[in-house]
N, CA, C, O and the ligand as a Tripos MOL2 file, in Angstrom:
@<TRIPOS>MOLECULE
protein
  281   279    71     0     0
PROTEIN
NO_CHARGES

@<TRIPOS>ATOM
      1 N           0.8350   -1.2230    0.0000 N.3       1 MET1
      2 CA          0.0000    0.0000    0.0000 C.3       1 MET1
      3 C           0.8630    1.2640    0.0000 C.2       1 MET1
      4 O           1.7740    1.3900    0.8180 O.2       1 MET1
      5 N           0.5890    2.1810   -0.8910 N.am      2 ALA2
      6 CA          1.3600    3.4100   -0.9610 C.3       2 ALA2
      7 C           0.8760    4.4050    0.0960 C.2       2 ALA2
      8 O          -0.3240    4.5600    0.3220 O.2       2 ALA2
      9 N           1.8340    5.0690    0.7320 N.am      3 ARG3
     10 CA          1.5030    6.0300    1.7970 C.3       3 ARG3
     11 C           0.8440    7.2930    1.2260 C.2       3 ARG3
     12 O           0.0540    7.9420    1.9110 O.2       3 ARG3
     13 N           1.1600    7.6350   -0.0040 N.am      4 GLY4
     14 CA          0.6420    8.8480   -0.6310 C.3       4 GLY4
     15 C          -0.8610    8.8480   -0.8140 C.2       4 GLY4
     16 O          -1.4440    9.8790   -1.1510 O.2       4 GLY4
     17 N          -1.4890    7.7230   -0.6010 N.am      5 LYS5
     18 CA         -2.9340    7.6160   -0.8070 C.3       5 LYS5
     19 C          -3.7210    8.4240    0.2270 C.2       5 LYS5
     20 O          -4.8400    8.8550   -0.0510 O.2       5 LYS5
     21 N          -3.1580    8.6310    1.3960 N.am      6 ALA6
     22 CA         -3.8800    9.2990    2.4870 C.3       6 ALA6
     23 C          -4.3390   10.6900    2.0680 C.2       6 ALA6
     24 O          -5.4720   11.0810    2.3490 O.2       6 ALA6
     25 N          -3.4740   11.4320    1.4040 N.am      7 ASN7
     26 CA         -3.8180   12.7840    0.9810 C.3       7 ASN7
     27 C          -4.9450   12.7680   -0.0430 C.2       7 ASN7
     28 O          -5.8030   13.6510   -0.0550 O.2       7 ASN7
     29 N          -4.9310   11.7810   -0.8760 N.am      8 GLU8
     30 CA         -5.9630   11.6490   -1.8880 C.3       8 GLU8
     31 C          -7.3300   11.4280   -1.2350 C.2       8 GLU8
     32 O          -8.3430   11.9430   -1.7080 O.2       8 GLU8
     33 N          -7.3450   10.6700   -0.1660 N.am      9 GLU9
     34 CA         -8.5900   10.4090    0.5490 C.3       9 GLU9
     35 C          -9.1840   11.7040    1.0970 C.2       9 GLU9
     36 O         -10.4030   11.8750    1.0940 O.2       9 GLU9
     37 N          -8.3430   12.6050    1.5610 N.am     10 GLU10
     38 CA         -8.8120   13.8790    2.1140 C.3      10 GLU10
     39 C          -9.5980   14.6820    1.0870 C.2      10 GLU10
     40 O         -10.5640   15.3670    1.4210 O.2      10 GLU10
     41 N          -9.1740   14.5870   -0.1520 N.am     11 LEU11
     42 CA         -9.8110   15.3540   -1.2090 C.3      11 LEU11
     43 C         -11.2070   14.8210   -1.5460 C.2      11 LEU11
     44 O         -11.9630   15.4500   -2.2870 O.2      11 LEU11
     45 N         -11.5290   13.6690   -0.9960 N.am     12 LYS12
     46 CA        -12.8060   13.0620   -1.3430 C.3      12 LYS12
     47 C         -13.9350   13.5160   -0.4240 C.2      12 LYS12
     48 O         -15.0940   13.1550   -0.6280 O.2      12 LYS12
     49 N         -13.5890   14.3120    0.5920 N.am     13 ASN13
     50 CA        -14.6270   14.8360    1.4760 C.3      13 ASN13
     51 C         -14.6020   16.3550    1.4610 C.2      13 ASN13
     52 O         -13.5370   16.9710    1.4320 O.2      13 ASN13
     53 N         -15.7800   16.9450    1.4800 N.am     14 CYS14
     54 CA        -15.8840   18.3920    1.4770 C.3      14 CYS14
     55 C         -15.3930   18.9480    2.8180 C.2      14 CYS14
     56 O         -15.8600   18.4930    3.8620 O.2      14 CYS14
     57 N         -14.4590   19.9240    2.8290 N.am     15 PRO15
     58 CA        -13.9650   20.4710    4.0900 C.3      15 PRO15
     59 C         -15.0170   21.2550    4.8550 C.2      15 PRO15
     60 O         -14.8710   21.4620    6.0590 O.2      15 PRO15
     61 N         -16.0590   21.6890    4.1900 N.am     16 ALA16
     62 CA        -17.0980   22.4870    4.8500 C.3      16 ALA16
     63 C         -18.1430   21.6100    5.5250 C.2      16 ALA16
     64 O         -18.4400   21.8060    6.7040 O.2      16 ALA16
     65 N         -18.6990   20.6590    4.8100 N.am     17 CYS17
     66 CA        -19.7770   19.8470    5.3740 C.3      17 CYS17
     67 C         -19.3610   18.3990    5.5960 C.2      17 CYS17
     68 O         -20.1590   17.5960    6.0800 O.2      17 CYS17
     69 N         -18.1200   18.0530    5.2510 N.am     18 LYS18
     70 CA        -17.5540   16.7160    5.4660 C.3      18 LYS18
     71 C         -18.2830   15.6300    4.6860 C.2      18 LYS18
     72 O         -18.1330   14.4400    4.9650 O.2      18 LYS18
     73 N         -19.0530   16.0450    3.7310 N.am     19 LYS19
     74 CA        -19.7650   15.0600    2.9120 C.3      19 LYS19
     75 C         -18.8270   14.4620    1.8810 C.2      19 LYS19
     76 O         -17.8570   15.0900    1.4570 O.2      19 LYS19
     77 N         -19.1330   13.2560    1.4930 N.am     20 HIS20
     78 CA        -18.3360   12.6020    0.4620 C.3      20 HIS20
     79 C         -18.5040   13.3390   -0.8610 C.2      20 HIS20
     80 O         -19.6170   13.6810   -1.2630 O.2      20 HIS20
     81 N         -17.3780   13.5760   -1.5290 N.am     21 LEU21
     82 CA        -17.4320   14.2760   -2.8070 C.3      21 LEU21
     83 C         -17.4340   13.2690   -3.9460 C.2      21 LEU21
     84 O         -16.5980   12.3660   -3.9960 O.2      21 LEU21
     85 N         -18.3550   13.4290   -4.8320 N.am     22 SER22
     86 CA        -18.3440   12.5760   -6.0190 C.3      22 SER22
     87 C         -17.4610   13.2340   -7.0740 C.2      22 SER22
     88 O         -17.4120   14.4600   -7.1790 O.2      22 SER22
     89 N         -16.7900   12.4410   -7.8250 N.am     23 ARG23
     90 CA        -15.8350   12.9470   -8.8020 C.3      23 ARG23
     91 C         -16.4960   13.9110   -9.7990 C.2      23 ARG23
     92 O         -15.8740   14.8780  -10.2370 O.2      23 ARG23
     93 N         -17.7310   13.6460  -10.1460 N.am     24 ALA24
     94 CA        -18.4190   14.4440  -11.1610 C.3      24 ALA24
     95 C         -18.8930   15.7840  -10.6060 C.2      24 ALA24
     96 O         -18.9410   16.7790  -11.3290 O.2      24 ALA24
     97 N         -19.2410   15.8070   -9.3240 N.am     25 LYS25
     98 CA        -19.8810   17.0070   -8.7720 C.3      25 LYS25
     99 C         -18.9530   17.9470   -8.0210 C.2      25 LYS25
    100 O         -19.3520   19.0560   -7.6660 O.2      25 LYS25
    101 N         -17.7160   17.5190   -7.7720 N.am     26 ARG26
    102 CA        -16.8540   18.3330   -6.9200 C.3      26 ARG26
    103 C         -16.5770   19.7010   -7.5450 C.2      26 ARG26
    104 O         -16.5540   19.8640   -8.7650 O.2      26 ARG26
    105 N         -16.3730   20.6570   -6.6710 N.am     27 TYR27
    106 CA        -16.1940   22.0500   -7.0520 C.3      27 TYR27
    107 C         -14.7980   22.4640   -6.5930 C.2      27 TYR27
    108 O         -14.5280   22.5090   -5.3930 O.2      27 TYR27
    109 N         -13.9240   22.7610   -7.5240 N.am     28 TYR28
    110 CA        -12.5230   23.0090   -7.2100 C.3      28 TYR28
    111 C         -12.2400   24.5030   -7.0570 C.2      28 TYR28
    112 O         -12.4730   25.2950   -7.9700 O.2      28 TYR28
    113 N         -11.7350   24.8650   -5.8830 N.am     29 ARG29
    114 CA        -11.3620   26.2540   -5.6230 C.3      29 ARG29
    115 C         -10.1710   26.2960   -4.6630 C.2      29 ARG29
    116 O         -10.1210   25.5330   -3.6970 O.2      29 ARG29
    117 N          -9.2220   27.1800   -4.9290 N.am     30 ASN30
    118 CA         -8.0660   27.3700   -4.0510 C.3      30 ASN30
    119 C          -7.3710   26.0570   -3.6850 C.2      30 ASN30
    120 O          -7.0400   25.8370   -2.5200 O.2      30 ASN30
    121 N          -7.1520   25.1940   -4.6590 N.am     31 GLU31
    122 CA         -6.4530   23.9270   -4.4620 C.3      31 GLU31
    123 C          -7.1980   22.9670   -3.5650 C.2      31 GLU31
    124 O          -6.6070   22.0280   -3.0310 O.2      31 GLU31
    125 N          -8.4980   23.1900   -3.3910 N.am     32 LYS32
    126 CA         -9.3000   22.2860   -2.5690 C.3      32 LYS32
    127 C         -10.5880   21.9270   -3.3000 C.2      32 LYS32
    128 O         -11.0370   22.6410   -4.1970 O.2      32 LYS32
    129 N         -11.1530   20.8280   -2.9030 N.am     33 TYR33
    130 CA        -12.4020   20.3870   -3.5120 C.3      33 TYR33
    131 C         -13.5550   20.5570   -2.5340 C.2      33 TYR33
    132 O         -13.4450   20.1930   -1.3630 O.2      33 TYR33
    133 N         -14.6490   21.1040   -3.0130 N.am     34 PHE34
    134 CA        -15.8700   21.2710   -2.2250 C.3      34 PHE34
    135 C         -17.0220   20.6300   -2.9840 C.2      34 PHE34
    136 O         -16.8940   20.3190   -4.1680 O.2      34 PHE34
    137 N         -18.1660   20.4310   -2.2930 N.am     35 CYS35
    138 CA        -19.2660   19.7890   -3.0090 C.3      35 CYS35
    139 C         -20.0440   20.8170   -3.8220 C.2      35 CYS35
    140 O         -20.6940   20.4530   -4.8020 O.2      35 CYS35
    141 N         -19.9950   22.0960   -3.4390 N.am     36 ASN36
    142 CA        -20.6290   23.1330   -4.2400 C.3      36 ASN36
    143 C         -20.0540   24.5030   -3.8770 C.2      36 ASN36
    144 O         -19.2080   24.6160   -2.9910 O.2      36 ASN36
    145 N         -20.5120   25.5140   -4.5550 N.am     37 LYS37
    146 CA        -20.0030   26.8630   -4.3490 C.3      37 LYS37
    147 C         -20.2910   27.3560   -2.9290 C.2      37 LYS37
    148 O         -19.4840   28.0580   -2.3210 O.2      37 LYS37
    149 N         -21.4640   26.9700   -2.4180 N.am     38 ASN38
    150 CA        -21.8530   27.4080   -1.0770 C.3      38 ASN38
    151 C         -20.8670   26.9180   -0.0210 C.2      38 ASN38
    152 O         -20.5090   27.6620    0.8920 O.2      38 ASN38
    153 N         -20.4320   25.6670   -0.1440 N.am     39 CYS39
    154 CA        -19.4780   25.1120    0.8120 C.3      39 CYS39
    155 C         -18.1250   25.8060    0.6870 C.2      39 CYS39
    156 O         -17.4310   26.0100    1.6830 O.2      39 CYS39
    157 N         -17.7550   26.1650   -0.5270 N.am     40 TRP40
    158 CA        -16.5000   26.9020   -0.7150 C.3      40 TRP40
    159 C         -16.5940   28.2630   -0.0200 C.2      40 TRP40
    160 O         -15.6650   28.6820    0.6720 O.2      40 TRP40
    161 N         -17.7260   28.9460   -0.2130 N.am     41 LEU41
    162 CA        -17.9060   30.2650    0.3970 C.3      41 LEU41
    163 C         -17.9060   30.1630    1.9230 C.2      41 LEU41
    164 O         -17.3650   31.0340    2.6040 O.2      41 LEU41
    165 N         -18.5080   29.1100    2.4540 N.am     42 THR42
    166 CA        -18.5320   28.8950    3.9000 C.3      42 THR42
    167 C         -17.1120   28.7520    4.4400 C.2      42 THR42
    168 O         -16.7520   29.3610    5.4480 O.2      42 THR42
    169 N         -16.3180   27.9440    3.7580 N.am     43 THR43
    170 CA        -14.9370   27.7190    4.1730 C.3      43 THR43
    171 C         -14.1180   28.9980    4.0470 C.2      43 THR43
    172 O         -13.3130   29.3230    4.9200 O.2      43 THR43
    173 N         -14.3350   29.7140    2.9560 N.am     44 LYS44
    174 CA        -13.6190   30.9590    2.6960 C.3      44 LYS44
    175 C         -13.9490   31.9900    3.7830 C.2      44 LYS44
    176 O         -13.0630   32.6820    4.2840 O.2      44 LYS44
    177 N         -15.2180   32.0800    4.1320 N.am     45 LYS45
    178 CA        -15.6690   33.0280    5.1340 C.3      45 LYS45
    179 C         -15.0540   32.7100    6.4910 C.2      45 LYS45
    180 O         -14.6060   33.6050    7.2080 O.2      45 LYS45
    181 N         -15.0380   31.4310    6.8330 N.am     46 LYS46
    182 CA        -14.4420   30.9920    8.0950 C.3      46 LYS46
    183 C         -12.9670   31.3540    8.1330 C.2      46 LYS46
    184 O         -12.4690   31.8240    9.1550 O.2      46 LYS46
    185 N         -12.2640   31.1380    7.0230 N.am     47 ALA47
    186 CA        -10.8430   31.4410    6.9450 C.3      47 ALA47
    187 C         -10.6190   32.9400    7.0910 C.2      47 ALA47
    188 O          -9.7020   33.3700    7.7900 O.2      47 ALA47
    189 N         -11.4600   33.7340    6.4300 N.am     48 ASP48
    190 CA        -11.3510   35.1890    6.5210 C.3      48 ASP48
    191 C         -11.5780   35.6550    7.9510 C.2      48 ASP48
    192 O         -10.8770   36.5420    8.4400 O.2      48 ASP48
    193 N         -12.5660   35.0530    8.6260 N.am     49 GLU49
    194 CA        -12.8610   35.4180   10.0160 C.3      49 GLU49
    195 C         -11.6990   35.0520   10.9250 C.2      49 GLU49
    196 O         -11.3600   35.8070   11.8370 O.2      49 GLU49
    197 N         -11.0830   33.8930   10.6810 N.am     50 ALA50
    198 CA         -9.9500   33.4460   11.4870 C.3      50 ALA50
    199 C          -8.7820   34.4060   11.3270 C.2      50 ALA50
    200 O          -8.0990   34.7240   12.3000 O.2      50 ALA50
    201 N          -8.5490   34.8690   10.1000 N.am     51 VAL51
    202 CA         -7.4670   35.8170    9.8340 C.3      51 VAL51
    203 C          -7.7490   37.1440   10.5350 C.2      51 VAL51
    204 O          -6.8540   37.7300   11.1450 O.2      51 VAL51
    205 N          -8.9950   37.6160   10.4490 N.am     52 ALA52
    206 CA         -9.3810   38.8770   11.0740 C.3      52 ALA52
    207 C          -9.2540   38.7820   12.5900 C.2      52 ALA52
    208 O          -8.8080   39.7260   13.2430 O.2      52 ALA52
    209 N          -9.6510   37.6270   13.1500 N.am     53 GLN53
    210 CA         -9.5780   37.4440   14.5980 C.3      53 GLN53
    211 C          -8.1240   37.3830   15.0630 C.2      53 GLN53
    212 O          -7.7770   37.9470   16.1010 O.2      53 GLN53
    213 N          -7.2810   36.7030   14.3000 N.am     54 ALA54
    214 CA         -5.8630   36.6030   14.6370 C.3      54 ALA54
    215 C          -5.2260   37.9860   14.6260 C.2      54 ALA54
    216 O          -4.4060   38.3070   15.4860 O.2      54 ALA54
    217 N          -5.6100   38.8030   13.6450 N.am     55 ALA55
    218 CA         -5.0720   40.1560   13.5490 C.3      55 ALA55
    219 C          -5.5330   40.9950   14.7340 C.2      55 ALA55
    220 O          -4.7600   41.7720   15.2940 O.2      55 ALA55
    221 N          -6.8040   40.8300   15.1120 N.am     56 ALA56
    222 CA         -7.3480   41.5790   16.2400 C.3      56 ALA56
    223 C          -6.6540   41.1670   17.5420 C.2      56 ALA56
    224 O          -6.3430   42.0060   18.3870 O.2      56 ALA56
    225 N          -6.4200   39.8610   17.6860 N.am     57 GLU57
    226 CA         -5.7560   39.3650   18.8890 C.3      57 GLU57
    227 C          -4.3100   39.8450   18.9500 C.2      57 GLU57
    228 O          -3.8060   40.1640   20.0260 O.2      57 GLU57
    229 N          -3.6460   39.8970   17.8040 N.am     58 ALA58
    230 CA         -2.2640   40.3620   17.7500 C.3      58 ALA58
    231 C          -2.2000   41.8350   18.1380 C.2      58 ALA58
    232 O          -1.2950   42.2580   18.8580 O.2      58 ALA58
    233 N          -3.1780   42.6190   17.6510 N.am     59 ALA59
    234 CA         -3.2270   44.0470   17.9740 C.3      59 ALA59
    235 C          -3.4790   44.2330   19.4670 C.2      59 ALA59
    236 O          -2.8860   45.0990   20.1100 O.2      59 ALA59
    237 N          -4.3710   43.3990   20.0030 N.am     60 GLU60
    238 CA         -4.6960   43.4680   21.4370 C.3      60 GLU60
    239 C          -3.4740   43.0910   22.2780 C.2      60 GLU60
    240 O          -3.1990   43.7230   23.2980 O.2      60 GLU60
    241 N          -2.7500   42.0650   21.8470 N.am     61 ALA61
    242 CA         -1.5620   41.6040   22.5610 C.3      61 ALA61
    243 C          -0.4840   42.6820   22.5470 C.2      61 ALA61
    244 O           0.2040   42.8880   23.5460 O.2      61 ALA61
    245 N          -0.3360   43.3680   21.4150 N.am     62 ALA62
    246 CA          0.6530   44.4320   21.2850 C.3      62 ALA62
    247 C           0.3060   45.5730   22.2370 C.2      62 ALA62
    248 O           1.1790   46.1520   22.8840 O.2      62 ALA62
    249 N          -0.9910   45.8830   22.3070 N.am     63 LYS63
    250 CA         -1.4630   46.9570   23.1810 C.3      63 LYS63
    251 C          -1.1750   46.6050   24.6440 C.2      63 LYS63
    252 O          -0.6850   47.4320   25.4130 O.2      63 LYS63
    253 N          -1.4970   45.3400   25.0110 N.am     64 THR64
    254 CA         -1.3130   44.8840   26.3720 C.3      64 THR64
    255 C           0.1550   44.9400   26.7960 C.2      64 THR64
    256 O           0.4750   45.3630   27.9060 O.2      64 THR64
    257 N           1.0450   44.5060   25.8930 N.am     65 SER65
    258 CA          2.4620   44.4830   26.2420 C.3      65 SER65
    259 C           2.9960   45.9110   26.3530 C.2      65 SER65
    260 O           3.9200   46.1690   27.1250 O.2      65 SER65
    261 N           2.4280   46.8280   25.5960 N.am     66 GLU66
    262 CA          2.8480   48.2260   25.7020 C.3      66 GLU66
    263 C           2.4120   48.8150   27.0380 C.2      66 GLU66
    264 O           3.1420   49.5770   27.6710 O.2      66 GLU66
    265 N           1.1800   48.4350   27.4550 N.am     67 GLU67
    266 CA          0.6860   48.9100   28.7420 C.3      67 GLU67
    267 C           1.5310   48.3490   29.8830 C.2      67 GLU67
    268 O           1.7680   49.0320   30.8780 O.2      67 GLU67
    269 N           1.9820   47.1050   29.7370 N.am     68 ALA68
    270 CA          2.7800   46.4580   30.7590 C.3      68 ALA68
    271 C           4.1180   47.1670   30.9150 C.2      68 ALA68
    272 O           4.6590   47.2340   32.0190 O.2      68 ALA68
    273 N           4.6480   47.6870   29.8370 N.am     69 LYS69
    274 CA          5.9360   48.3820   29.8550 C.3      69 LYS69
    275 C           5.8250   49.7320   30.5630 C.2      69 LYS69
    276 O           6.7430   50.1510   31.2680 O.2      69 LYS69
    277 N           4.6870   50.4080   30.3650 N.am     70 ALA70
    278 CA          4.5160   51.7490   30.8840 C.3      70 ALA70
    279 C           4.3600   51.8120   32.4150 C.2      70 ALA70
    280 O           4.2070   52.8970   32.9760 O.2      70 ALA70
    281 ZN        -19.9270   20.5570    1.2160 Zn       71 ZN71
@<TRIPOS>BOND
     1     1     2 1
     2     2     3 1
     3     3     4 2
     4     3     5 am
     5     5     6 1
     6     6     7 1
     7     7     8 2
     8     7     9 am
     9     9    10 1
    10    10    11 1
    11    11    12 2
    12    11    13 am
    13    13    14 1
    14    14    15 1
    15    15    16 2
    16    15    17 am
    17    17    18 1
    18    18    19 1
    19    19    20 2
    20    19    21 am
    21    21    22 1
    22    22    23 1
    23    23    24 2
    24    23    25 am
    25    25    26 1
    26    26    27 1
    27    27    28 2
    28    27    29 am
    29    29    30 1
    30    30    31 1
    31    31    32 2
    32    31    33 am
    33    33    34 1
    34    34    35 1
    35    35    36 2
    36    35    37 am
    37    37    38 1
    38    38    39 1
    39    39    40 2
    40    39    41 am
    41    41    42 1
    42    42    43 1
    43    43    44 2
    44    43    45 am
    45    45    46 1
    46    46    47 1
    47    47    48 2
    48    47    49 am
    49    49    50 1
    50    50    51 1
    51    51    52 2
    52    51    53 am
    53    53    54 1
    54    54    55 1
    55    55    56 2
    56    55    57 am
    57    57    58 1
    58    58    59 1
    59    59    60 2
    60    59    61 am
    61    61    62 1
    62    62    63 1
    63    63    64 2
    64    63    65 am
    65    65    66 1
    66    66    67 1
    67    67    68 2
    68    67    69 am
    69    69    70 1
    70    70    71 1
    71    71    72 2
    72    71    73 am
    73    73    74 1
    74    74    75 1
    75    75    76 2
    76    75    77 am
    77    77    78 1
    78    78    79 1
    79    79    80 2
    80    79    81 am
    81    81    82 1
    82    82    83 1
    83    83    84 2
    84    83    85 am
    85    85    86 1
    86    86    87 1
    87    87    88 2
    88    87    89 am
    89    89    90 1
    90    90    91 1
    91    91    92 2
    92    91    93 am
    93    93    94 1
    94    94    95 1
    95    95    96 2
    96    95    97 am
    97    97    98 1
    98    98    99 1
    99    99   100 2
   100    99   101 am
   101   101   102 1
   102   102   103 1
   103   103   104 2
   104   103   105 am
   105   105   106 1
   106   106   107 1
   107   107   108 2
   108   107   109 am
   109   109   110 1
   110   110   111 1
   111   111   112 2
   112   111   113 am
   113   113   114 1
   114   114   115 1
   115   115   116 2
   116   115   117 am
   117   117   118 1
   118   118   119 1
   119   119   120 2
   120   119   121 am
   121   121   122 1
   122   122   123 1
   123   123   124 2
   124   123   125 am
   125   125   126 1
   126   126   127 1
   127   127   128 2
   128   127   129 am
   129   129   130 1
   130   130   131 1
   131   131   132 2
   132   131   133 am
   133   133   134 1
   134   134   135 1
   135   135   136 2
   136   135   137 am
   137   137   138 1
   138   138   139 1
   139   139   140 2
   140   139   141 am
   141   141   142 1
   142   142   143 1
   143   143   144 2
   144   143   145 am
   145   145   146 1
   146   146   147 1
   147   147   148 2
   148   147   149 am
   149   149   150 1
   150   150   151 1
   151   151   152 2
   152   151   153 am
   153   153   154 1
   154   154   155 1
   155   155   156 2
   156   155   157 am
   157   157   158 1
   158   158   159 1
   159   159   160 2
   160   159   161 am
   161   161   162 1
   162   162   163 1
   163   163   164 2
   164   163   165 am
   165   165   166 1
   166   166   167 1
   167   167   168 2
   168   167   169 am
   169   169   170 1
   170   170   171 1
   171   171   172 2
   172   171   173 am
   173   173   174 1
   174   174   175 1
   175   175   176 2
   176   175   177 am
   177   177   178 1
   178   178   179 1
   179   179   180 2
   180   179   181 am
   181   181   182 1
   182   182   183 1
   183   183   184 2
   184   183   185 am
   185   185   186 1
   186   186   187 1
   187   187   188 2
   188   187   189 am
   189   189   190 1
   190   190   191 1
   191   191   192 2
   192   191   193 am
   193   193   194 1
   194   194   195 1
   195   195   196 2
   196   195   197 am
   197   197   198 1
   198   198   199 1
   199   199   200 2
   200   199   201 am
   201   201   202 1
   202   202   203 1
   203   203   204 2
   204   203   205 am
   205   205   206 1
   206   206   207 1
   207   207   208 2
   208   207   209 am
   209   209   210 1
   210   210   211 1
   211   211   212 2
   212   211   213 am
   213   213   214 1
   214   214   215 1
   215   215   216 2
   216   215   217 am
   217   217   218 1
   218   218   219 1
   219   219   220 2
   220   219   221 am
   221   221   222 1
   222   222   223 1
   223   223   224 2
   224   223   225 am
   225   225   226 1
   226   226   227 1
   227   227   228 2
   228   227   229 am
   229   229   230 1
   230   230   231 1
   231   231   232 2
   232   231   233 am
   233   233   234 1
   234   234   235 1
   235   235   236 2
   236   235   237 am
   237   237   238 1
   238   238   239 1
   239   239   240 2
   240   239   241 am
   241   241   242 1
   242   242   243 1
   243   243   244 2
   244   243   245 am
   245   245   246 1
   246   246   247 1
   247   247   248 2
   248   247   249 am
   249   249   250 1
   250   250   251 1
   251   251   252 2
   252   251   253 am
   253   253   254 1
   254   254   255 1
   255   255   256 2
   256   255   257 am
   257   257   258 1
   258   258   259 1
   259   259   260 2
   260   259   261 am
   261   261   262 1
   262   262   263 1
   263   263   264 2
   264   263   265 am
   265   265   266 1
   266   266   267 1
   267   267   268 2
   268   267   269 am
   269   269   270 1
   270   270   271 1
   271   271   272 2
   272   271   273 am
   273   273   274 1
   274   274   275 1
   275   275   276 2
   276   275   277 am
   277   277   278 1
   278   278   279 1
   279   279   280 2
@<TRIPOS>SUBSTRUCTURE
     1 MET1         2 RESIDUE 1 A MET
     2 ALA2         6 RESIDUE 1 A ALA
     3 ARG3        10 RESIDUE 1 A ARG
     4 GLY4        14 RESIDUE 1 A GLY
     5 LYS5        18 RESIDUE 1 A LYS
     6 ALA6        22 RESIDUE 1 A ALA
     7 ASN7        26 RESIDUE 1 A ASN
     8 GLU8        30 RESIDUE 1 A GLU
     9 GLU9        34 RESIDUE 1 A GLU
    10 GLU10       38 RESIDUE 1 A GLU
    11 LEU11       42 RESIDUE 1 A LEU
    12 LYS12       46 RESIDUE 1 A LYS
    13 ASN13       50 RESIDUE 1 A ASN
    14 CYS14       54 RESIDUE 1 A CYS
    15 PRO15       58 RESIDUE 1 A PRO
    16 ALA16       62 RESIDUE 1 A ALA
    17 CYS17       66 RESIDUE 1 A CYS
    18 LYS18       70 RESIDUE 1 A LYS
    19 LYS19       74 RESIDUE 1 A LYS
    20 HIS20       78 RESIDUE 1 A HIS
    21 LEU21       82 RESIDUE 1 A LEU
    22 SER22       86 RESIDUE 1 A SER
    23 ARG23       90 RESIDUE 1 A ARG
    24 ALA24       94 RESIDUE 1 A ALA
    25 LYS25       98 RESIDUE 1 A LYS
    26 ARG26      102 RESIDUE 1 A ARG
    27 TYR27      106 RESIDUE 1 A TYR
    28 TYR28      110 RESIDUE 1 A TYR
    29 ARG29      114 RESIDUE 1 A ARG
    30 ASN30      118 RESIDUE 1 A ASN
    31 GLU31      122 RESIDUE 1 A GLU
    32 LYS32      126 RESIDUE 1 A LYS
    33 TYR33      130 RESIDUE 1 A TYR
    34 PHE34      134 RESIDUE 1 A PHE
    35 CYS35      138 RESIDUE 1 A CYS
    36 ASN36      142 RESIDUE 1 A ASN
    37 LYS37      146 RESIDUE 1 A LYS
    38 ASN38      150 RESIDUE 1 A ASN
    39 CYS39      154 RESIDUE 1 A CYS
    40 TRP40      158 RESIDUE 1 A TRP
    41 LEU41      162 RESIDUE 1 A LEU
    42 THR42      166 RESIDUE 1 A THR
    43 THR43      170 RESIDUE 1 A THR
    44 LYS44      174 RESIDUE 1 A LYS
    45 LYS45      178 RESIDUE 1 A LYS
    46 LYS46      182 RESIDUE 1 A LYS
    47 ALA47      186 RESIDUE 1 A ALA
    48 ASP48      190 RESIDUE 1 A ASP
    49 GLU49      194 RESIDUE 1 A GLU
    50 ALA50      198 RESIDUE 1 A ALA
    51 VAL51      202 RESIDUE 1 A VAL
    52 ALA52      206 RESIDUE 1 A ALA
    53 GLN53      210 RESIDUE 1 A GLN
    54 ALA54      214 RESIDUE 1 A ALA
    55 ALA55      218 RESIDUE 1 A ALA
    56 ALA56      222 RESIDUE 1 A ALA
    57 GLU57      226 RESIDUE 1 A GLU
    58 ALA58      230 RESIDUE 1 A ALA
    59 ALA59      234 RESIDUE 1 A ALA
    60 GLU60      238 RESIDUE 1 A GLU
    61 ALA61      242 RESIDUE 1 A ALA
    62 ALA62      246 RESIDUE 1 A ALA
    63 LYS63      250 RESIDUE 1 A LYS
    64 THR64      254 RESIDUE 1 A THR
    65 SER65      258 RESIDUE 1 A SER
    66 GLU66      262 RESIDUE 1 A GLU
    67 GLU67      266 RESIDUE 1 A GLU
    68 ALA68      270 RESIDUE 1 A ALA
    69 LYS69      274 RESIDUE 1 A LYS
    70 ALA70      278 RESIDUE 1 A ALA
    71 ZN71       281 GROUP 0 **** ****
């Protein structure tokens, strides 16, 4: 059994709803496969929110460390 098969298996499930992806219906975006456009948008939105939250937390952390210095 080839070890490289594991990654291929991941592509067979939608990252948004975890549903099995059929070869004919999969929707390819950003190097990933989704079952439809809606699932891609859901994943994209979540990623955007995570980036925005990380930026907000970094800004908050910077503020806190500045206050600690003062
Ligand atoms: Zn889906």
